[in-house]
C-alpha distance (Angstrom), angle and dihedral (degrees) to the residues before:
residue distance angle dihedral
M1 . . .
I2 3.82 . .
R3 3.91 90.7 .
K4 3.90 90.1 53.5
L5 3.89 90.2 47.9
Y6 3.81 90.1 48.6
D7 3.85 92.2 47.7
W8 3.74 92.2 47.8
T9 3.78 92.0 48.6
M10 3.87 91.5 51.8
R11 3.78 90.5 51.2
Q12 3.76 91.0 54.5
A13 3.79 92.0 58.6
E14 3.90 88.5 71.9
G15 3.78 95.7 47.4
R16 3.75 131.4 98.2
Y17 3.79 91.4 -111.1
A18 3.76 95.2 51.4
Y19 3.86 93.5 125.2
W20 3.82 91.7 53.3
V21 3.86 90.3 46.3
L22 3.81 90.2 48.2
A23 3.80 88.4 51.6
V24 3.76 94.9 48.7
V25 3.87 92.4 44.7
A26 3.70 93.6 47.4
F27 3.80 90.0 47.0
V28 3.78 98.5 50.7
E29 3.82 94.6 37.3
S30 3.73 88.0 65.5
S31 3.79 92.6 59.3
V32 3.85 110.7 18.5
F33 3.85 119.1 -18.4
P34 3.83 116.0 102.7
I35 3.83 98.0 -148.4
P36 3.93 116.6 85.1
P37 3.77 119.2 -133.1
D38 3.80 88.0 -121.8
V39 3.80 89.0 85.4
L40 3.79 89.0 64.1
I41 3.78 98.6 37.3
I42 3.78 93.2 54.9
P43 3.88 98.2 57.7
M44 3.94 91.6 34.8
V45 3.81 92.8 55.5
L46 3.83 92.5 43.3
A47 3.77 89.2 50.7
A48 3.87 94.7 49.2
R49 3.87 108.9 12.4
H50 3.86 89.2 174.6
H51 3.76 87.3 67.4
A52 3.83 96.5 50.5
W53 3.81 94.4 112.3
R54 3.72 94.3 49.3
I55 3.77 89.8 48.0
A56 3.72 91.3 51.3
L57 3.82 92.3 48.6
V58 3.80 92.6 51.2
A59 3.85 91.5 49.4
T60 3.90 89.9 47.3
A61 3.72 98.5 46.8
A62 3.80 93.8 43.7
S63 3.87 91.2 44.9
V64 3.79 92.4 52.3
A65 3.81 91.7 45.3
G66 3.87 86.5 51.6
G67 3.79 89.8 48.1
M68 3.71 89.5 56.8
L69 3.87 88.3 53.9
G70 3.82 89.2 52.3
Y71 3.87 87.6 49.4
L72 3.87 87.9 51.5
I73 3.73 91.5 48.7
G74 3.84 91.9 51.2
Y75 3.79 91.6 42.6
G76 3.67 101.4 47.0
F77 3.75 111.3 10.3
M78 3.85 104.7 36.6
D79 3.71 95.6 131.5
A80 3.79 100.3 41.5
I81 3.79 102.1 33.9
G82 3.77 110.1 4.3
Q83 3.69 100.6 54.9
P84 3.79 94.8 52.8
I85 3.69 91.5 51.4
L86 3.86 92.8 50.8
E87 3.75 87.8 48.5
F88 3.82 90.5 52.2
Y89 3.79 89.7 53.8
G90 3.90 93.1 44.0
K91 3.82 92.5 -115.0
A92 3.79 101.8 109.6
D93 3.76 97.1 97.3
K94 3.86 91.4 50.3
F95 3.74 92.5 57.4
D96 3.74 102.1 86.8
E97 3.89 92.5 44.1
L98 3.86 90.3 49.8
A99 3.76 97.9 41.4
T100 3.78 95.9 63.9
R101 3.91 90.2 54.6
F102 3.78 99.9 30.1
N103 3.77 101.8 88.3
E104 3.89 90.1 51.9
M105 3.75 90.8 62.6
G106 3.85 101.2 15.6
G107 3.75 96.4 128.2
W108 3.65 90.8 51.2
A109 3.78 93.5 47.9
V110 3.90 89.6 53.5
L111 3.79 91.4 50.2
I112 3.80 93.2 48.3
A113 3.81 92.8 47.0
G114 3.78 91.3 44.1
V115 3.77 97.3 57.7
T116 3.78 104.1 25.1
P117 3.80 132.1 66.9
F118 3.82 89.7 -102.6
P119 3.85 104.7 117.0
Y120 3.82 104.6 -93.1
K121 3.86 87.4 -160.2
V122 3.69 91.0 69.1
I123 3.69 93.2 55.8
T124 3.71 95.4 45.2
I125 3.82 88.4 55.8
F126 3.79 91.8 45.6
S127 3.77 90.8 48.7
G128 3.84 90.9 56.3
A129 3.81 94.4 40.7
T130 3.86 92.5 52.6
H131 3.78 92.8 39.9
L132 3.81 95.9 -119.7
D133 3.77 110.0 -169.6
L134 3.78 103.4 -81.2
W135 3.84 95.2 -142.3
L136 3.84 91.7 52.1
F137 3.89 89.9 47.1
A138 3.88 93.0 49.6
G139 3.83 93.4 45.1
V140 3.77 95.9 48.1
S141 3.69 91.0 42.1
V142 3.82 90.2 56.7
L143 3.73 92.4 48.1
A144 3.76 95.6 46.2
R145 3.78 99.6 45.4
A146 3.75 93.4 43.0
L147 3.75 88.8 50.5
R148 3.77 91.8 51.5
F149 3.83 98.2 44.0
F150 3.81 98.5 37.1
V151 3.82 92.3 49.1
L152 3.92 90.3 49.7
A153 3.81 90.6 46.1
A154 3.88 92.0 46.3
L155 3.82 92.2 51.3
L156 3.85 90.3 49.3
W157 3.70 93.1 45.5
K158 3.81 92.4 48.6
F159 3.78 101.9 41.4
G160 3.80 104.8 17.5
A161 3.70 124.0 -160.6
P162 3.85 97.2 -12.4
I163 3.89 88.7 69.3
R164 3.84 94.1 53.8
A165 3.81 96.4 87.4
F166 3.84 90.7 46.9
I167 3.81 91.5 50.6
E168 3.79 95.4 46.0
R169 3.84 91.5 49.8
W170 3.83 106.8 31.7
L171 3.86 113.3 17.6
G172 3.68 96.8 83.2
L173 3.76 90.5 50.8
L174 3.85 93.2 47.1
F175 3.92 90.0 51.5
T176 3.85 88.9 50.2
A177 3.82 91.5 48.6
F178 3.82 89.9 47.5
V179 3.83 92.3 53.1
V180 3.76 90.5 45.8
L181 3.84 91.2 52.9
L182 3.74 91.9 44.7
I183 3.78 93.3 52.6
G184 3.74 91.2 40.9
G185 3.87 88.5 53.1
F186 3.84 93.2 51.7
Y187 3.84 91.1 44.6
A188 3.84 89.2 50.7
L189 3.81 91.7 48.8
R190 3.69 91.4 48.9
F191 3.81 101.3 47.2
L192 3.81 103.7 25.2
């Protein structure tokens, strides 16, 4: 089923409604959909590099709006909707453990999930379920998703098709390493 969704998503990147499909995929990926918008962004930017920034902006705006839906699911519909989604992604048993510590580092969790391969949708739902400050959640979501999608678009805009294999293989790991180093730097400044 996931492969069929992925193949359908890739075909949409070439269609005349690609921006709308990107917006819908980015929106629902932030709360329930398993395919990240990157799979649309890559072929769309490669097909029209001069539209790279518009494509990144659409993905960012729709993803943050979808993140707000995830927050709402967690905040108001945890039992009816949020719990089954967390169970689908295998994260339901981790909720109680994470909920007690989540608000202490909530902004960092949103940043990490927003730029790394960790499922952002899980953190959007956790944020709502644990009542993380909405302004903090929204602000960090904008920052994280813009960072992810604009860096992706910038690499594709600058280097074109040759960078695609690098992005698909290493970009998630590089974002993860960046966040680890950033958090490690703040930790070192605080405690050393």
